[in-house]
ZADRENKOL-384915 format. One line per field, with one value per atom (N, C-alpha, C): atom name; residue number from 0; x, y, z. Coordinates in nm, 2 decimals. Layout:
<nodes>
name <- c(CA / ...) .
resi <- c(NUM / ...) .
c1 <- c(X / ...) .
c2 <- c(Y / ...) .
c3 <- c(Z / ...) .
</nodes>
This chain:
<nodes>
name <- c(N / CA / C / N / CA / C / N / CA / C / N / CA / C / N / CA / C / N / CA / C / N / CA / C / N / CA / C / N / CA / C / N / CA / C / N / CA / C / N / CA / C / N / CA / C / N / CA / C / N / CA / C / N / CA / C / N / CA / C / N / CA / C / N / CA / C / N / CA / C / N / CA / C / N / CA / C / N / CA / C / N / CA / C / N / CA / C / N / CA / C / N / CA / C / N / CA / C / N / CA / C / N / CA / C / N / CA / C / N / CA / C / N / CA / C / N / CA / C / N / CA / C / N / CA / C / N / CA / C / N / CA / C / N / CA / C / N / CA / C / N / CA / C / N / CA / C / N / CA / C / N / CA / C / N / CA / C / N / CA / C / N / CA / C / N / CA / C / N / CA / C / N / CA / C / N / CA / C / N / CA / C / N / CA / C / N / CA / C / N / CA / C / N / CA / C / N / CA / C / N / CA / C / N / CA / C / N / CA / C / N / CA / C / N / CA / C / N / CA / C / N / CA / C / N / CA / C / N / CA / C / N / CA / C / N / CA / C / N / CA / C / N / CA / C / N / CA / C / N / CA / C / N / CA / C / N / CA / C / N / CA / C / N / CA / C / N / CA / C / N / CA / C / N / CA / C / N / CA / C / N / CA / C / N / CA / C / N / CA / C / N / CA / C / N / CA / C / N / CA / C / N / CA / C / N / CA / C / N / CA / C / N / CA / C / N / CA / C / N / CA / C / N / CA / C / N / CA / C / N / CA / C / N / CA / C / N / CA / C / N / CA / C / N / CA / C / N / CA / C / N / CA / C / N / CA / C / N / CA / C / N / CA / C / N / CA / C / N / CA / C / N / CA / C / N / CA / C / N / CA / C / N / CA / C / N / CA / C / N / CA / C / N / CA / C / N / CA / C / N / CA / C / N / CA / C) .
resi <- c(0 / 0 / 0 / 1 / 1 / 1 / 2 / 2 / 2 / 3 / 3 / 3 / 4 / 4 / 4 / 5 / 5 / 5 / 6 / 6 / 6 / 7 / 7 / 7 / 8 / 8 / 8 / 9 / 9 / 9 / 10 / 10 / 10 / 11 / 11 / 11 / 12 / 12 / 12 / 13 / 13 / 13 / 14 / 14 / 14 / 15 / 15 / 15 / 16 / 16 / 16 / 17 / 17 / 17 / 18 / 18 / 18 / 19 / 19 / 19 / 20 / 20 / 20 / 21 / 21 / 21 / 22 / 22 / 22 / 23 / 23 / 23 / 24 / 24 / 24 / 25 / 25 / 25 / 26 / 26 / 26 / 27 / 27 / 27 / 28 / 28 / 28 / 29 / 29 / 29 / 30 / 30 / 30 / 31 / 31 / 31 / 32 / 32 / 32 / 33 / 33 / 33 / 34 / 34 / 34 / 35 / 35 / 35 / 36 / 36 / 36 / 37 / 37 / 37 / 38 / 38 / 38 / 39 / 39 / 39 / 40 / 40 / 40 / 41 / 41 / 41 / 42 / 42 / 42 / 43 / 43 / 43 / 44 / 44 / 44 / 45 / 45 / 45 / 46 / 46 / 46 / 47 / 47 / 47 / 48 / 48 / 48 / 49 / 49 / 49 / 50 / 50 / 50 / 51 / 51 / 51 / 52 / 52 / 52 / 53 / 53 / 53 / 54 / 54 / 54 / 55 / 55 / 55 / 56 / 56 / 56 / 57 / 57 / 57 / 58 / 58 / 58 / 59 / 59 / 59 / 60 / 60 / 60 / 61 / 61 / 61 / 62 / 62 / 62 / 63 / 63 / 63 / 64 / 64 / 64 / 65 / 65 / 65 / 66 / 66 / 66 / 67 / 67 / 67 / 68 / 68 / 68 / 69 / 69 / 69 / 70 / 70 / 70 / 71 / 71 / 71 / 72 / 72 / 72 / 73 / 73 / 73 / 74 / 74 / 74 / 75 / 75 / 75 / 76 / 76 / 76 / 77 / 77 / 77 / 78 / 78 / 78 / 79 / 79 / 79 / 80 / 80 / 80 / 81 / 81 / 81 / 82 / 82 / 82 / 83 / 83 / 83 / 84 / 84 / 84 / 85 / 85 / 85 / 86 / 86 / 86 / 87 / 87 / 87 / 88 / 88 / 88 / 89 / 89 / 89 / 90 / 90 / 90 / 91 / 91 / 91 / 92 / 92 / 92 / 93 / 93 / 93 / 94 / 94 / 94 / 95 / 95 / 95 / 96 / 96 / 96 / 97 / 97 / 97 / 98 / 98 / 98 / 99 / 99 / 99 / 100 / 100 / 100 / 101 / 101 / 101 / 102 / 102 / 102 / 103 / 103 / 103 / 104 / 104 / 104 / 105 / 105 / 105 / 106 / 106 / 106 / 107 / 107 / 107 / 108 / 108 / 108 / 109 / 109 / 109 / 110 / 110 / 110 / 111 / 111 / 111 / 112 / 112 / 112 / 113 / 113 / 113 / 114 / 114 / 114 / 115 / 115 / 115) .
c1 <- c(9.35 / 9.22 / 9.18 / 9.06 / 9.01 / 9.01 / 9.07 / 9.07 / 9.04 / 8.95 / 8.92 / 8.95 / 9.03 / 9.07 / 9.04 / 8.95 / 8.91 / 9.00 / 9.01 / 9.09 / 9.03 / 9.07 / 9.03 / 8.92 / 8.86 / 8.76 / 8.81 / 8.72 / 8.77 / 8.66 / 8.70 / 8.61 / 8.62 / 8.51 / 8.51 / 8.38 / 8.40 / 8.29 / 8.19 / 8.06 / 7.96 / 8.01 / 7.99 / 8.03 / 8.17 / 8.24 / 8.38 / 8.38 / 8.50 / 8.51 / 8.60 / 8.58 / 8.67 / 8.68 / 8.79 / 8.80 / 8.83 / 8.75 / 8.77 / 8.84 / 8.92 / 8.99 / 8.96 / 8.96 / 8.94 / 9.04 / 9.14 / 9.25 / 9.21 / 9.21 / 9.17 / 9.29 / 9.28 / 9.38 / 9.30 / 9.36 / 9.30 / 9.19 / 9.16 / 9.06 / 9.11 / 9.06 / 9.09 / 8.96 / 8.97 / 8.85 / 8.79 / 8.86 / 8.81 / 8.71 / 8.71 / 8.62 / 8.50 / 8.49 / 8.39 / 8.31 / 8.19 / 8.12 / 8.16 / 8.20 / 8.24 / 8.14 / 8.13 / 8.03 / 8.07 / 8.01 / 8.03 / 7.89 / 7.89 / 7.77 / 7.80 / 7.69 / 7.71 / 7.60 / 7.64 / 7.54 / 7.56 / 7.45 / 7.44 / 7.38 / 7.41 / 7.35 / 7.20 / 7.14 / 7.00 / 6.94 / 7.02 / 6.97 / 7.03 / 6.96 / 7.00 / 7.12 / 7.20 / 7.31 / 7.25 / 7.30 / 7.24 / 7.35 / 7.31 / 7.40 / 7.42 / 7.54 / 7.57 / 7.61 / 7.69 / 7.73 / 7.79 / 7.79 / 7.84 / 7.90 / 7.99 / 8.05 / 8.08 / 8.03 / 8.05 / 8.18 / 8.21 / 8.34 / 8.34 / 8.22 / 8.21 / 8.22 / 8.22 / 8.23 / 8.10 / 7.99 / 7.86 / 7.85 / 7.79 / 7.78 / 7.63 / 7.60 / 7.48 / 7.49 / 7.40 / 7.41 / 7.28 / 7.29 / 7.17 / 7.12 / 6.99 / 6.94 / 7.00 / 7.02 / 7.07 / 7.21 / 7.29 / 7.43 / 7.46 / 7.36 / 7.38 / 7.42 / 7.52 / 7.57 / 7.67 / 7.69 / 7.78 / 7.89 / 7.86 / 7.95 / 7.99 / 8.11 / 8.16 / 8.24 / 8.20 / 8.27 / 8.36 / 8.48 / 8.57 / 8.67 / 8.74 / 8.83 / 8.96 / 9.07 / 9.20 / 9.24 / 9.22 / 9.25 / 9.40 / 9.49 / 9.63 / 9.67 / 9.60 / 9.63 / 9.54 / 9.44 / 9.34 / 9.27 / 9.23 / 9.17 / 9.04 / 8.94 / 8.82 / 8.81 / 8.76 / 8.75 / 8.61 / 8.58 / 8.46 / 8.49 / 8.47 / 8.49 / 8.36 / 8.37 / 8.25 / 8.27 / 8.18 / 8.18 / 8.06 / 8.06 / 7.94 / 7.88 / 7.96 / 7.92 / 7.82 / 7.72 / 7.62 / 7.62 / 7.57 / 7.57 / 7.50 / 7.40 / 7.33 / 7.42 / 7.53 / 7.63 / 7.71 / 7.70 / 7.78 / 7.74 / 7.84 / 7.81 / 7.95 / 7.94 / 8.05 / 8.04 / 8.14 / 8.14 / 8.21 / 8.15 / 8.20 / 8.23 / 8.34 / 8.37 / 8.31 / 8.26 / 8.19 / 8.23 / 8.25 / 8.28 / 8.18 / 8.13 / 8.04 / 8.10 / 8.14 / 8.20 / 8.09 / 8.12 / 8.02 / 7.96 / 8.03 / 7.98 / 7.87 / 7.86 / 7.77 / 7.84 / 7.96 / 8.04 / 8.05 / 8.03 / 8.04 / 8.14 / 8.21 / 8.31 / 8.29 / 8.32 / 8.31 / 8.44 / 8.46 / 8.57 / 8.52 / 8.61 / 8.58 / 8.51 / 8.52 / 8.46 / 8.55 / 8.51 / 8.59 / 8.48 / 8.51 / 8.41 / 8.43 / 8.31 / 8.30 / 8.21 / 8.26 / 8.18 / 8.18 / 8.06 / 8.04 / 7.97 / 8.05 / 8.00 / 8.08 / 8.01 / 8.08 / 8.15) .
c2 <- c(11.25 / 11.20 / 11.11 / 11.11 / 11.04 / 10.89 / 10.80 / 10.66 / 10.59 / 10.49 / 10.40 / 10.26 / 10.19 / 10.06 / 9.96 / 9.87 / 9.77 / 9.65 / 9.58 / 9.46 / 9.38 / 9.25 / 9.17 / 9.07 / 9.07 / 8.97 / 8.84 / 8.74 / 8.60 / 8.50 / 8.38 / 8.27 / 8.23 / 8.23 / 8.19 / 8.11 / 8.02 / 7.93 / 8.00 / 7.96 / 8.02 / 8.02 / 8.13 / 8.15 / 8.21 / 8.23 / 8.28 / 8.43 / 8.49 / 8.63 / 8.68 / 8.80 / 8.87 / 9.02 / 9.08 / 9.23 / 9.29 / 9.37 / 9.45 / 9.58 / 9.62 / 9.75 / 9.83 / 9.96 / 10.06 / 10.17 / 10.16 / 10.27 / 10.38 / 10.50 / 10.62 / 10.70 / 10.76 / 10.86 / 10.97 / 11.09 / 11.21 / 11.28 / 11.22 / 11.27 / 11.24 / 11.31 / 11.28 / 11.23 / 11.11 / 11.04 / 11.13 / 11.21 / 11.28 / 11.39 / 11.42 / 11.53 / 11.47 / 11.33 / 11.26 / 11.16 / 11.14 / 11.02 / 10.90 / 10.79 / 10.67 / 10.56 / 10.48 / 10.37 / 10.24 / 10.13 / 10.01 / 9.97 / 9.93 / 9.88 / 9.74 / 9.66 / 9.53 / 9.51 / 9.42 / 9.38 / 9.23 / 9.16 / 9.02 / 9.00 / 8.89 / 8.86 / 8.87 / 8.95 / 8.96 / 9.06 / 9.13 / 9.22 / 9.36 / 9.46 / 9.59 / 9.61 / 9.71 / 9.75 / 9.81 / 9.77 / 9.81 / 9.86 / 9.96 / 10.01 / 9.91 / 9.88 / 9.79 / 9.86 / 9.96 / 10.04 / 10.17 / 10.28 / 10.41 / 10.47 / 10.56 / 10.63 / 10.78 / 10.87 / 11.01 / 11.07 / 11.19 / 11.25 / 11.28 / 11.28 / 11.30 / 11.17 / 11.06 / 10.93 / 10.85 / 10.91 / 10.85 / 10.73 / 10.62 / 10.50 / 10.46 / 10.39 / 10.32 / 10.20 / 10.10 / 9.97 / 9.92 / 9.84 / 9.77 / 9.68 / 9.66 / 9.57 / 9.43 / 9.38 / 9.24 / 9.23 / 9.33 / 9.32 / 9.38 / 9.44 / 9.49 / 9.38 / 9.41 / 9.31 / 9.21 / 9.21 / 9.12 / 9.20 / 9.32 / 9.39 / 9.52 / 9.57 / 9.69 / 9.77 / 9.90 / 9.99 / 10.08 / 10.11 / 10.19 / 10.26 / 10.36 / 10.43 / 10.46 / 10.47 / 10.51 / 10.63 / 10.75 / 10.87 / 10.89 / 10.84 / 10.84 / 10.76 / 10.65 / 10.56 / 10.59 / 10.68 / 10.72 / 10.59 / 10.51 / 10.38 / 10.36 / 10.30 / 10.26 / 10.11 / 10.05 / 9.90 / 9.86 / 9.73 / 9.67 / 9.53 / 9.51 / 9.39 / 9.31 / 9.19 / 9.11 / 8.98 / 8.95 / 8.84 / 8.76 / 8.63 / 8.54 / 8.55 / 8.53 / 8.55 / 8.44 / 8.47 / 8.38 / 8.38 / 8.27 / 8.26 / 8.38 / 8.43 / 8.55 / 8.68 / 8.67 / 8.79 / 8.78 / 8.68 / 8.67 / 8.78 / 8.86 / 8.97 / 9.03 / 9.13 / 9.22 / 9.34 / 9.37 / 9.48 / 9.60 / 9.72 / 9.84 / 9.94 / 10.01 / 10.12 / 10.25 / 10.34 / 10.46 / 10.58 / 10.69 / 10.82 / 10.93 / 11.00 / 11.12 / 11.24 / 11.34 / 11.46 / 11.56 / 11.65 / 11.75 / 11.83 / 11.84 / 11.91 / 11.83 / 11.70 / 11.61 / 11.52 / 11.54 / 11.46 / 11.32 / 11.22 / 11.08 / 11.00 / 10.90 / 10.82 / 10.68 / 10.58 / 10.44 / 10.37 / 10.26 / 10.17 / 10.07 / 9.98 / 9.88 / 9.75 / 9.73 / 9.62 / 9.51 / 9.43 / 9.31 / 9.20 / 9.08 / 8.97 / 8.90 / 8.88 / 8.80 / 8.68 / 8.56 / 8.44 / 8.36 / 8.34 / 8.26 / 8.13 / 8.02 / 7.89 / 7.78 / 7.67 / 7.55 / 7.47) .
c3 <- c(11.12 / 11.10 / 11.22 / 11.26 / 11.38 / 11.34 / 11.43 / 11.41 / 11.54 / 11.53 / 11.64 / 11.60 / 11.67 / 11.64 / 11.75 / 11.73 / 11.82 / 11.82 / 11.94 / 11.95 / 12.06 / 12.07 / 12.18 / 12.16 / 12.04 / 12.01 / 11.98 / 11.97 / 11.95 / 11.99 / 12.00 / 12.03 / 12.18 / 12.25 / 12.39 / 12.42 / 12.52 / 12.56 / 12.64 / 12.64 / 12.73 / 12.88 / 12.94 / 13.08 / 13.09 / 12.98 / 12.98 / 12.97 / 12.96 / 12.96 / 12.85 / 12.81 / 12.71 / 12.75 / 12.72 / 12.73 / 12.60 / 12.55 / 12.43 / 12.45 / 12.36 / 12.37 / 12.25 / 12.27 / 12.16 / 12.17 / 12.09 / 12.09 / 12.00 / 12.05 / 11.97 / 11.94 / 11.82 / 11.78 / 11.71 / 11.71 / 11.65 / 11.74 / 11.85 / 11.95 / 12.09 / 12.19 / 12.33 / 12.39 / 12.45 / 12.51 / 12.62 / 12.69 / 12.80 / 12.76 / 12.63 / 12.58 / 12.50 / 12.50 / 12.42 / 12.50 / 12.45 / 12.50 / 12.41 / 12.48 / 12.41 / 12.44 / 12.34 / 12.35 / 12.27 / 12.31 / 12.24 / 12.19 / 12.06 / 12.00 / 11.95 / 11.92 / 11.86 / 11.76 / 11.66 / 11.56 / 11.53 / 11.55 / 11.52 / 11.38 / 11.32 / 11.19 / 11.19 / 11.10 / 11.09 / 11.19 / 11.27 / 11.37 / 11.35 / 11.41 / 11.40 / 11.50 / 11.47 / 11.56 / 11.68 / 11.80 / 11.92 / 12.02 / 12.10 / 12.20 / 12.31 / 12.35 / 12.45 / 12.58 / 12.57 / 12.69 / 12.64 / 12.73 / 12.70 / 12.82 / 12.80 / 12.91 / 12.87 / 12.95 / 12.91 / 12.96 / 12.92 / 12.96 / 13.11 / 13.17 / 13.32 / 13.39 / 13.32 / 13.38 / 13.41 / 13.37 / 13.38 / 13.28 / 13.32 / 13.24 / 13.22 / 13.12 / 13.10 / 13.02 / 13.04 / 12.97 / 12.92 / 12.82 / 12.77 / 12.88 / 12.89 / 13.00 / 12.99 / 12.87 / 12.86 / 12.90 / 12.93 / 12.97 / 13.11 / 13.17 / 13.30 / 13.40 / 13.48 / 13.58 / 13.52 / 13.39 / 13.32 / 13.25 / 13.19 / 13.11 / 13.19 / 13.17 / 13.23 / 13.13 / 13.11 / 13.03 / 13.11 / 13.06 / 13.14 / 13.04 / 13.08 / 13.00 / 13.07 / 13.00 / 13.05 / 12.97 / 13.03 / 12.96 / 12.92 / 13.01 / 12.98 / 12.86 / 12.84 / 12.72 / 12.61 / 12.63 / 12.53 / 12.47 / 12.56 / 12.53 / 12.61 / 12.55 / 12.62 / 12.61 / 12.72 / 12.73 / 12.75 / 12.72 / 12.75 / 12.81 / 12.94 / 13.01 / 13.00 / 12.94 / 12.92 / 13.00 / 13.10 / 13.18 / 13.16 / 13.20 / 13.20 / 13.06 / 12.96 / 12.82 / 12.78 / 12.70 / 12.65 / 12.50 / 12.44 / 12.29 / 12.23 / 12.29 / 12.23 / 12.23 / 12.30 / 12.29 / 12.16 / 12.09 / 11.96 / 11.87 / 11.82 / 11.74 / 11.70 / 11.60 / 11.58 / 11.67 / 11.75 / 11.84 / 11.79 / 11.79 / 11.74 / 11.84 / 11.83 / 11.92 / 11.85 / 11.93 / 11.88 / 11.97 / 11.90 / 11.97 / 11.93 / 12.02 / 11.99 / 12.06 / 11.98 / 12.03 / 12.07 / 12.15 / 12.20 / 12.09 / 11.98 / 11.86 / 11.78 / 11.82 / 11.75 / 11.65 / 11.62 / 11.52 / 11.58 / 11.49 / 11.54 / 11.45 / 11.52 / 11.45 / 11.50 / 11.41 / 11.43 / 11.40 / 11.48 / 11.44 / 11.34 / 11.30 / 11.20 / 11.26 / 11.39 / 11.46 / 11.49 / 11.59 / 11.62 / 11.65 / 11.60 / 11.61 / 11.75 / 11.81 / 11.93 / 11.91 / 11.92 / 11.91 / 12.04 / 12.09 / 12.21 / 12.18 / 12.19 / 12.14 / 12.21 / 12.23 / 12.28 / 12.17) .
</nodes>
């Protein structure tokens, strides 16, 4: 069964950095589009960043220049490097996979809190 497990969340001060990891099993990242979404209290879940099997990336306007998505096919893991964090980045961050067939899978999420 496909499983996506996020890790790396926690509490960080404004201006700090975190790196989130998503370890995948049951699928190969090189054949899928991978993404990171986030959901803050009272707000809809939004796409933060995505990377295709060909390596193309895209980002939400609010995270461009601060966040970087990457993958390590050998480790079957996707990462989200988050720099210059702001309080408005506080949310639960979810790993997402979309196969070429259209099948979609979600992780359980990891909490990121940016606060003084």
